[in-house]
Backbone as a ProteinNet text record, in pm:
[ID]
protein_1_A
[PRIMARY]
MSFGSLPVSPQKPDVPITVVNRWTKSDKTLLKKYSFRTKDMRNSFVKEVFGHEEEVGHHADITISEDSVSLRLQTKNIEEITELDKEFARWADSTYRDICYGTEE
[TERTIARY]
-2995.4	-2889.6	-2935.1	-2859.8	-2889.3	-2793.1	-2855.5	-2771.8	-2743.8	-2805.6	-2782.7	-2867.4	-2834.8	-2912.8	-2843.4	-2914.8	-2862	-2842.5	-2733.7	-2712	-2819.6	-2874.1	-2968.1	-2908.6	-2908	-2860.4	-2950.7	-2973.3	-3055.6	-3011.8	-3099.2	-3061.6	-3097	-3013.7	-3039.2	-3159	-3245.1	-3353.6	-3301	-3380.6	-3334.7	-3323	-3409.6	-3409.3	-3376.2	-3277	-3246.2	-3364.3	-3381.2	-3489.2	-3428.8	-3488	-3439.4	-3547.2	-3500.8	-3589.2	-3628.4	-3753.3	-3794.5	-3771.1	-3666.4	-3619.3	-3714.6	-3734.6	-3804.6	-3945	-4006.1	-4146	-4223	-4341.5	-4422	-4525.1	-4539.3	-4636.5	-4754.6	-4870.2	-4987.7	-5115.3	-5193.8	-5322.3	-5306.1	-5210.6	-5181.9	-5147.2	-5077.9	-5031.4	-4884.4	-4813.5	-4687.3	-4702.8	-4647.2	-4664.5	-4530.8	-4514.9	-4389	-4418.6	-4361	-4362.7	-4229.2	-4222.3	-4098.9	-4105.6	-3997.3	-3992.9	-3896.7	-3933	-3858.6	-3816.6	-3696.6	-3648.8	-3718.4	-3755.7	-3820.5	-3945.9	-4035.3	-4154.4	-4120.7	-4010.1	-3970.4	-3928.5	-3857.2	-3818.5	-3943.3	-4034.8	-4158.9	-4235.7	-4251.7	-4324.6	-4255.5	-4124.7	-4051.2	-4081.4	-4076.5	-4098.5	-4243.4	-4341.8	-4479.7	-4501.8	-4433.7	-4441	-4380.4	-4265.4	-4204.4	-4296.2	-4358.2	-4449.4	-4560.6	-4628.5	-4738.3	-4688.6	-4570.8	-4521.6	-4494.8	-4440	-4408.5	-4541.7	-4644.3	-4766.8	-4822.6	-4814.1	-4865.2	-4778.4	-4647.4	-4553.8	-4572.9	-4587.3	-4597.7	-4742.2	-4835.2	-4980.1	-5012.2	-4942.1	-4966.1	-4973.1	-5070.3	-5095.6	-5085	-5029.8	-5015.4	-5124.7	-5162.2	-5244.9	-5144.6	-5168.2	-5067.9	-5131.9	-5062.6	-5105.4	-4995.8	-5029.7	-4932.2	-4954.5	-4851.9	-4853.4	-4759.9	-4749.3	-4661.5	-4517.7	-4464.6	-4324	-4304.9	-4403.6	-4398.2	-4493.2	-4460.5	-4548.7	-4548.6	-4674.6	-4691	-4745.2	-4687	-4734.5	-4787.3	-4892.9	-4953.9	-4966.7	-4901.5	-4896.9	-4973.1	-5051.2	-5123.3	-5177.5	-5164.5	-5224.1	-5380.3	-5454.6	-5596.5	-5686.2	-5659.1	-5758.1	-5753.5	-5642.6	-5635.3	-5611.7	-5603.3	-5587.9	-5473.8	-5357.8	-5242.6	-5119.1	-5002.3	-4882.6	-4819.3	-4787.1	-4729.1	-4588.7	-4523.6	-4393.3	-4405.8	-4515.6	-4535.8	-4523.8	-4578.9	-4572.4	-4432.7	-4361.2	-4222.6	-4132	-4154.5	-4077.6	-4101.2	-4232.5	-4272.4	-4201.2	-4200.9	-4134.2	-3986	-3919.7	-3774.3	-3755.2	-3841.3	-3833.7	-3849	-3948.6	-3974.7	-3858.2	-3797.6	-3680.6	-3562.4	-3539.9	-3435.1	-3455.1	-3583.6	-3615.1	-3601.2	-3647.2	-3629.2	-3486.7	-3401.1	-3255.9	-3198.5	-3240.5	-3192.1	-3233.4	-3358.4	-3406.9	-3346.1	-3339.6	-3289	-3137.6	-3066.4	-2929.7	-2843.3	-2909.8	-2841.2	-2754.9	-2661.8	-2579.7	-2647.6	-2635.7	-2691.9	-2587.7	-2636.7	-2544.6	-2538
10484	10444.1	10330.2	10226.1	10106.6	10090.3	10063.1	10039.4	9893.5	9804.1	9661.9	9616.1	9499	9447.3	9485.8	9516.7	9552.1	9423.9	9412.2	9293.9	9294.1	9178	9163.4	9067.5	9109.2	9016.1	9028.6	8912.1	8908.9	8999.7	9068.4	9155.6	9089.4	9118.1	9070.1	9150.4	9085	9164.1	9273.8	9378.1	9489.2	9443.6	9354.6	9309.7	9160.1	9113.9	8971.2	8893.3	8775.6	8687	8601.2	8604.8	8530.7	8435.4	8317.8	8219.2	8252.4	8230.6	8247.9	8112.4	8110	7980.2	7929.4	7799.8	7720.3	7773.2	7829.4	7861	7757.3	7715	7618.3	7688.7	7647.6	7705	7606.7	7661.3	7572.3	7657.6	7606.1	7670.8	7821.7	7851.4	7990.7	8080.2	8024.6	8098.8	8057.7	8144	8107.8	8093.5	7977.3	7944.5	7921.3	7970.2	7935.2	7952.7	7855.8	7855.1	7888.3	7989.4	8031.8	7987.7	7916.4	7873.9	7971.1	7987.5	8083.8	8019	8055.3	8002.1	8065.7	8189.5	8256.9	8334.9	8357.2	8439.1	8581.9	8636.3	8770.2	8780	8675	8676	8668.9	8577.3	8566.1	8691.7	8754.9	8882.7	8995	9001.3	9099.2	9079.2	8951.1	8923.5	8965.4	8933.3	8967.6	9120.9	9187.8	9339	9392.2	9335.7	9378.9	9354.7	9234.8	9196	9299.6	9331.7	9428.8	9556	9606.7	9734.8	9732.4	9621.6	9608.9	9607	9540.6	9535.8	9682.6	9757	9898.7	9979.8	9957.8	10033.6	10008.8	9884	9849.7	9830.8	9832.9	9811.7	9678.2	9581.9	9442.5	9357.1	9276.4	9205.9	9049.3	8993.8	8847.6	8792.6	8665.9	8596.9	8542.8	8568.8	8532.4	8441.6	8331.9	8235.9	8243.3	8271	8282.7	8166.9	8089	7980.4	8012.5	7922.6	7948.1	7973.8	7889.8	7909.1	7926.4	7968.4	7981.3	8080.6	8124.8	8219.3	8164.8	8144.7	8102.6	8222.8	8242.7	8345	8278.2	8332.6	8293.6	8417.6	8412	8532.5	8502.3	8592.9	8592.1	8732.7	8773.3	8900.3	8873.9	8908.6	8866.3	8916.8	9031.2	9084.3	9008	8935.9	8857.2	8701.6	8673.7	8538.1	8461.4	8526.3	8469.9	8512.8	8445	8487.3	8591	8706.5	8809.7	8846.6	8940.2	8988.9	9052.1	9115.4	9170.4	9065	8942.4	8831.9	8787	8778.3	8729.4	8826.8	8958.1	9057.9	9051.8	9033.6	9020	8900.2	8788.3	8665	8685.3	8751.7	8774.7	8867	8970.9	9062.5	8982.2	8900.7	8817.8	8728.7	8658.8	8577	8658.4	8777.3	8858.7	8912.3	8951.2	8995.8	8882	8765.3	8646.6	8621.9	8625.4	8603.7	8709.6	8837.3	8947	8930.2	8886.1	8872.1	8754.3	8635.4	8518.3	8501.8	8552.6	8534	8660.7	8776	8901.8	8924.1	9019.2	9052.5	9160.6	9149.4	9244.8	9352.7	9476.4	9587.9	9615.2
-5364.2	-5270.2	-5183.1	-5176.5	-5099.4	-4979.9	-4869.8	-4750.5	-4724.8	-4806.2	-4784.8	-4666.4	-4620.1	-4507.1	-4380.3	-4276.8	-4144.6	-4068	-3992.9	-3913.7	-3793.8	-3772.9	-3666.1	-3563.1	-3439.8	-3336.2	-3216	-3148.8	-3031.4	-2924	-2853.4	-2742.8	-2613.1	-2511.8	-2376	-2321.1	-2239.4	-2174.7	-2087.8	-2076	-1986.6	-1840.7	-1801.2	-1661	-1660	-1589.2	-1593.2	-1539.3	-1594.8	-1551.7	-1442.7	-1325.9	-1214.6	-1165.7	-1115.7	-1067.3	-922.5	-888.1	-746.5	-679.5	-592.7	-535.9	-427.2	-437.1	-331.9	-304.3	-404.9	-394.6	-473.3	-423.4	-492.2	-577	-705	-789.1	-784.2	-741.6	-726.6	-757.1	-849.2	-880.5	-907	-994.7	-1038.9	-920.3	-819.7	-706.2	-668.2	-603.2	-548.2	-397.2	-344.2	-199.6	-138.6	-15.4	61.2	207.4	278.2	428.5	484.9	570.4	638.9	783.2	828	969.4	1047.1	1175.8	1260.1	1385.8	1440.2	1568.2	1682.5	1671.6	1784.9	1735.3	1826.6	1798.2	1760.3	1815.8	1782.3	1639.4	1587.6	1447	1358	1399.5	1321.5	1318.3	1430.9	1437.4	1362	1362.9	1283.3	1130.9	1089.7	946.9	908.9	994.3	964.6	958	1049.1	1048.1	917.1	871.5	750.8	627.9	626.7	515.8	510	627.1	626	574.4	615.8	568.2	414.6	367.4	225.7	141.6	189.9	119.5	103.7	206.2	199.9	101.7	106.8	26.1	-121.2	-160.5	-300.9	-354.6	-258.7	-309.4	-357.5	-304.2	-355.2	-229	-216.8	-87.7	-104.3	1.1	7.7	101.2	81	180.1	279	403.8	509.3	609	644.2	744.6	849	975.5	1077.7	1179.7	1207	1301.9	1415.4	1511.5	1623.9	1583.9	1493.2	1455	1306.6	1233.8	1088.7	1035.7	911.7	840	695.7	638.2	500.3	422.6	298.9	211.2	82.5	35	-87.4	-171	-292.7	-379.6	-509.8	-553.9	-679.5	-704.7	-828.1	-867.7	-884.7	-786.3	-771.3	-878.7	-931.3	-1032.8	-1163.9	-1188.5	-1309.5	-1279.5	-1142.3	-1099.3	-1165.5	-1175.1	-1233.3	-1150.8	-1176.1	-1117.9	-1210	-1159	-1245.7	-1191.1	-1259.4	-1214.9	-1074.4	-1038.8	-909.8	-802.7	-828	-729.1	-714.4	-831.2	-822.3	-754.7	-775.1	-703.6	-554.7	-515.2	-378.5	-316.5	-386.7	-343.7	-313.4	-411.2	-394.3	-275.4	-260.6	-146.6	-16.5	-12.9	113.2	147.4	49.1	69.2	129.8	70.7	118.3	259.8	287.7	420	524.6	487.3	575.4	610.1	508.2	530.3	625	601.1	682.4	832.6	852.5	991.1	1059.2	989.8	1047.4	1052.9	954.4	939.9	931.1	938.8	929.1	1051.4	1043.5	1157.2	1237.8	1367.7	1458.2	1488.9	1491.2	1517.6	1663.5
[MASK]
+++++++++++++++++++++++++++++++++++++++++++++++++++++++++++++++++++++++++++++++++++++++++++++++++++++++++

Protein backbone atom coordinates (compact mmCIF):
# COMPACT_ATOMS: atom_id res chain seq x y z
CA MET A 1 0.00 0.00 0.00
CA SER A 2 1.45 3.37 -1.04
CA PHE A 3 0.42 6.70 0.41
CA GLY A 4 2.24 8.73 -2.20
CA SER A 5 4.14 11.83 -1.23
CA LEU A 6 2.97 13.98 1.62
CA PRO A 7 2.63 17.70 1.01
CA VAL A 8 5.30 19.71 2.77
CA SER A 9 4.72 23.31 3.64
CA PRO A 10 6.78 25.71 5.73
CA GLN A 11 5.46 26.35 9.20
CA LYS A 12 5.42 29.63 11.03
CA PRO A 13 7.60 29.77 14.14
CA ASP A 14 5.83 29.20 17.45
CA VAL A 15 7.04 32.56 18.72
CA PRO A 16 7.08 35.57 16.41
CA ILE A 17 10.49 37.02 15.75
CA THR A 18 10.50 40.65 16.81
CA VAL A 19 13.16 43.25 16.40
CA VAL A 20 14.60 44.95 19.47
CA ASN A 21 14.07 48.60 18.55
CA ARG A 22 16.73 51.25 18.92
CA TRP A 23 19.21 49.05 20.72
CA THR A 24 22.81 49.19 19.54
CA LYS A 25 24.57 45.89 18.93
CA SER A 26 28.23 46.24 19.85
CA ASP A 27 30.87 43.68 20.74
CA LYS A 28 28.30 40.89 21.19
CA THR A 29 26.17 43.03 23.53
CA LEU A 30 22.96 45.05 23.31
CA LEU A 31 23.28 48.65 24.52
CA LYS A 32 20.68 51.34 25.15
CA LYS A 33 20.54 54.65 26.99
CA TYR A 34 17.23 55.80 28.48
CA SER A 35 16.72 59.49 29.29
CA PHE A 36 14.37 60.71 32.02
CA ARG A 37 12.66 64.03 32.74
CA THR A 38 12.86 63.58 36.50
CA LYS A 39 15.01 61.73 39.00
CA ASP A 40 11.87 60.06 40.36
CA MET A 41 11.21 58.50 36.93
CA ARG A 42 14.85 57.42 36.67
CA ASN A 43 14.77 55.89 40.14
CA SER A 44 11.49 54.07 39.43
CA PHE A 45 13.00 52.58 36.28
CA VAL A 46 16.15 51.43 38.12
CA LYS A 47 14.04 49.87 40.88
CA GLU A 48 11.98 47.99 38.26
CA VAL A 49 15.16 46.78 36.51
CA PHE A 50 16.58 45.45 39.79
CA GLY A 51 13.33 43.63 40.53
CA HIS A 52 13.16 42.16 37.03
CA GLU A 53 16.74 40.92 37.27
CA GLU A 54 15.94 39.00 40.43
CA GLU A 55 12.68 37.66 38.99
CA VAL A 56 14.17 36.27 35.78
CA GLY A 57 17.70 35.50 37.03
CA HIS A 58 19.30 37.50 34.23
CA HIS A 59 21.33 40.61 34.96
CA ALA A 60 22.17 43.75 33.01
CA ASP A 61 25.18 45.98 33.43
CA ILE A 62 23.66 49.28 34.55
CA THR A 63 25.14 52.78 34.40
CA ILE A 64 23.16 55.43 36.25
CA SER A 65 23.68 59.13 35.47
CA GLU A 66 21.85 62.23 36.66
CA ASP A 67 19.15 62.06 33.99
CA SER A 68 19.74 58.73 32.27
CA VAL A 69 20.23 54.99 32.70
CA SER A 70 22.24 52.84 30.30
CA LEU A 71 21.74 49.09 30.04
CA ARG A 72 24.21 46.61 28.58
CA LEU A 73 22.84 43.12 27.95
CA GLN A 74 24.78 39.97 27.21
CA THR A 75 24.47 36.37 28.34
CA LYS A 76 27.79 36.40 30.15
CA ASN A 77 28.47 32.68 30.47
CA ILE A 78 28.63 32.37 26.65
CA GLU A 79 29.48 36.03 25.87
CA GLU A 80 26.78 36.29 23.21
CA ILE A 81 23.42 37.98 22.70
CA THR A 82 20.70 35.41 23.35
CA GLU A 83 16.92 35.39 23.41
CA LEU A 84 17.14 36.13 27.15
CA ASP A 85 18.84 39.44 26.33
CA LYS A 86 16.27 40.30 23.67
CA GLU A 87 13.40 39.51 26.04
CA PHE A 88 15.02 41.68 28.71
CA ALA A 89 15.43 44.50 26.17
CA ARG A 90 11.75 44.31 25.15
CA TRP A 91 10.74 44.28 28.82
CA ALA A 92 12.97 47.33 29.54
CA ASP A 93 11.46 49.26 26.60
CA SER A 94 7.94 48.47 27.78
CA THR A 95 8.75 49.44 31.38
CA TYR A 96 10.34 52.70 30.23
CA ARG A 97 7.21 53.57 28.23
CA ASP A 98 4.98 52.75 31.21
CA ILE A 99 7.02 54.93 33.57
CA CYS A 100 7.50 57.90 31.24
CA TYR A 101 4.30 57.89 29.23
CA GLY A 102 1.84 55.74 31.17
CA THR A 103 -1.29 57.16 32.67
CA GLU A 104 -1.38 57.91 36.36
CA GLU A 105 -4.26 56.59 38.39
